[in-house]
C-alpha positions as CSV (number, residue, x, y, z in Angstrom):
1,M,-137.0,-20.1,58.5
2,K,-135.6,-21.3,55.2
3,K,-135.0,-17.7,54.1
4,H,-133.0,-16.9,57.3
5,L,-130.9,-20.0,56.8
6,I,-130.1,-19.1,53.2
7,T,-129.3,-15.5,54.2
8,S,-127.0,-16.6,57.0
9,L,-125.2,-19.1,54.8
10,L,-124.7,-16.4,52.1
11,Y,-123.4,-13.9,54.6
12,T,-121.0,-16.6,55.9
13,L,-119.8,-17.4,52.4
14,I,-119.4,-13.7,51.5
15,T,-117.5,-13.0,54.8
16,A,-115.3,-16.1,54.3
17,V,-114.4,-15.1,50.8
18,L,-113.8,-11.4,51.7
19,L,-111.9,-11.9,54.9
20,G,-110.4,-15.3,54.3
21,I,-109.2,-14.8,50.7
22,A,-109.6,-11.3,49.3
23,Y,-108.3,-9.3,52.3
24,P,-105.1,-11.5,52.8
25,V,-104.3,-11.5,49.1
26,A,-104.7,-7.7,48.9
27,M,-102.6,-7.1,52.0
28,T,-99.9,-9.5,50.7
29,G,-99.9,-7.7,47.4
30,I,-99.6,-4.3,49.0
31,A,-96.8,-5.5,51.3
32,Q,-94.9,-7.0,48.4
33,V,-95.1,-3.7,46.5
34,L,-94.4,-1.3,49.4
35,F,-92.1,-3.4,51.6
36,P,-90.8,-6.4,49.6
37,R,-87.8,-7.1,51.8
38,Q,-89.8,-7.1,55.1
39,A,-92.7,-9.0,53.5
40,N,-90.3,-11.8,52.5
41,G,-88.8,-12.2,56.0
42,S,-86.0,-9.6,56.0
43,L,-83.6,-12.2,54.7
44,V,-79.9,-11.6,54.7
45,Y,-77.7,-13.0,51.9
46,N,-73.9,-13.4,51.8
47,Q,-72.8,-11.3,48.8
48,G,-76.3,-11.6,47.4
49,H,-76.2,-15.4,46.9
50,E,-76.1,-17.6,50.0
51,L,-78.8,-17.2,52.6
52,I,-77.3,-16.4,56.0
53,G,-80.4,-15.8,58.1
54,S,-83.2,-13.3,58.9
55,Q,-83.1,-10.0,60.7
56,L,-86.3,-11.0,62.4
57,I,-85.3,-14.5,63.8
58,G,-82.4,-15.1,66.1
59,Q,-79.8,-17.7,65.4
60,P,-77.2,-19.3,67.6
61,F,-73.6,-18.0,67.6
62,S,-71.0,-19.8,69.6
63,G,-67.3,-19.5,70.3
64,P,-65.5,-16.6,71.8
65,A,-65.0,-14.7,68.5
66,Y,-68.7,-13.8,68.1
67,F,-71.3,-11.9,70.0
68,H,-73.8,-14.4,71.4
69,S,-77.6,-14.2,71.1
70,R,-80.1,-14.8,73.7
71,P,-80.7,-18.4,74.5
72,S,-83.7,-19.9,72.6
73,A,-86.5,-21.9,74.1
74,A,-88.0,-22.6,70.6
75,G,-87.8,-26.3,69.8
76,T,-84.2,-27.3,69.3
77,G,-83.1,-23.7,69.2
78,Y,-84.4,-20.8,67.1
79,D,-86.9,-23.1,65.5
80,A,-89.6,-20.8,64.1
81,A,-92.1,-23.6,63.9
82,N,-91.9,-24.1,67.6
83,S,-91.8,-20.6,68.9
84,S,-92.4,-20.4,72.6
85,G,-90.8,-19.3,75.9
86,S,-89.6,-21.7,78.4
87,N,-92.6,-21.2,80.8
88,L,-90.3,-21.8,83.7
89,A,-91.1,-19.9,86.9
90,P,-88.4,-17.6,88.4
91,T,-88.0,-20.1,91.2
92,S,-87.7,-23.1,89.0
93,K,-84.6,-25.2,89.7
94,A,-84.4,-26.0,85.9
95,L,-84.3,-22.3,85.1
96,I,-81.8,-21.5,87.8
97,D,-79.5,-24.4,86.7
98,R,-79.7,-23.3,83.0
99,V,-79.0,-19.7,83.9
100,N,-76.1,-20.7,86.1
101,S,-74.6,-22.9,83.3
102,Q,-74.9,-20.1,80.7
103,T,-73.6,-17.3,82.9
104,E,-70.4,-15.9,81.5
105,G,-69.7,-13.9,84.6
106,A,-71.2,-12.9,87.9
107,N,-72.9,-9.8,86.5
108,A,-74.1,-11.2,83.1
109,P,-77.0,-9.2,81.7
110,I,-80.3,-11.1,82.1
111,D,-80.9,-11.3,78.3
112,L,-77.8,-13.4,77.8
113,V,-79.0,-16.1,80.1
114,T,-82.8,-16.1,79.6
115,A,-84.9,-16.8,76.5
116,S,-87.3,-14.2,75.2
117,G,-91.1,-14.8,75.2
118,S,-91.0,-16.2,71.7
119,G,-87.6,-17.9,72.0
120,L,-86.7,-16.3,68.7
121,D,-85.5,-12.8,69.6
122,P,-82.8,-11.6,67.2
123,D,-81.8,-8.7,69.4
124,I,-79.9,-8.2,72.7
125,T,-79.6,-5.1,74.8
126,P,-76.6,-2.8,74.2
127,G,-75.5,-3.7,77.7
128,A,-75.4,-7.4,76.8
129,A,-73.3,-6.5,73.7
130,Y,-70.9,-4.3,75.7
131,F,-70.6,-7.1,78.3
132,Q,-69.3,-9.4,75.6
133,I,-66.7,-7.0,74.2
134,P,-63.7,-8.2,76.3
135,R,-64.2,-11.8,75.2
136,V,-64.7,-11.0,71.5
137,A,-61.7,-8.5,71.5
138,A,-59.4,-11.1,73.0
139,A,-60.5,-13.8,70.6
140,R,-60.2,-11.5,67.5
141,H,-57.2,-9.6,68.6
142,L,-59.1,-6.3,68.2
143,S,-59.1,-3.4,70.6
144,E,-62.1,-3.0,72.9
145,A,-62.5,0.6,71.5
146,Q,-63.0,-0.8,68.0
147,L,-65.7,-3.1,69.2
148,Q,-67.4,-0.4,71.3
149,Q,-67.7,1.7,68.2
150,L,-69.1,-1.3,66.3
151,V,-71.7,-1.9,68.9
152,S,-72.6,1.7,69.0
153,A,-73.0,1.8,65.2
154,H,-75.3,-1.2,65.4
155,T,-77.5,-0.1,68.2
156,T,-81.0,0.8,67.2
157,M,-82.6,3.4,69.5
158,R,-86.2,3.6,70.6
159,Q,-88.7,4.0,67.8
160,F,-90.0,7.6,67.7
161,G,-87.8,8.2,70.8
162,F,-90.1,6.5,73.2
163,L,-91.3,3.1,71.9
164,G,-89.4,0.0,72.8
165,E,-85.9,-0.3,74.2
166,P,-82.5,0.2,72.5
167,R,-81.4,-3.0,70.9
168,V,-78.6,-4.6,68.9
169,N,-79.3,-7.1,66.2
170,V,-76.8,-9.9,66.8
171,L,-76.7,-11.1,63.2
172,S,-75.9,-7.7,61.8
173,L,-73.3,-7.1,64.5
174,N,-71.5,-10.4,63.8
175,L,-71.6,-9.8,60.0
176,A,-70.0,-6.4,60.6
177,L,-67.5,-8.1,62.9
178,D,-66.6,-10.6,60.2
179,Q,-66.0,-7.7,57.8
180,L,-63.4,-6.3,60.2
181,G,-61.5,-9.5,59.6
182,K,-59.1,-10.9,62.2
183,K,-60.2,-14.1,63.9
């Protein structure tokens, strides 16, 4: 019995060290060497100095001069420490009231009025981006054709042609919008 107990404790210790320390350290090291930008959170800096945000975590944009992100259900809004969906049923009065209060128009795309499963989604559908073009164009005094080209240029298609859905990263789109100038 004592021999079995010692063997089981040794296997537990070895497994804990290998899978709890060695493997994570090795994977972190490999990621830092092969994919340093992604391993560090795909952070975006303003002219290389000031941290603006992450390509992987949504952030709120307000006002008519910017494309808006999906609403967030994570904490007080885009709080990565409180990632979660709203867990409201489709028939929930709270969800219906929130959707109605956030609707920009009668045919607003669903991703502009509902949170994603994590509450942190940085992307919207191309349809949601195109839907916002008239508002942004009017606020920035730009042509809708200019903004349509901008949205098209920032649309990421399906990976390998069949995985996922086309999407637009709102942070990248708004940064490109700011580079156009005019507010």
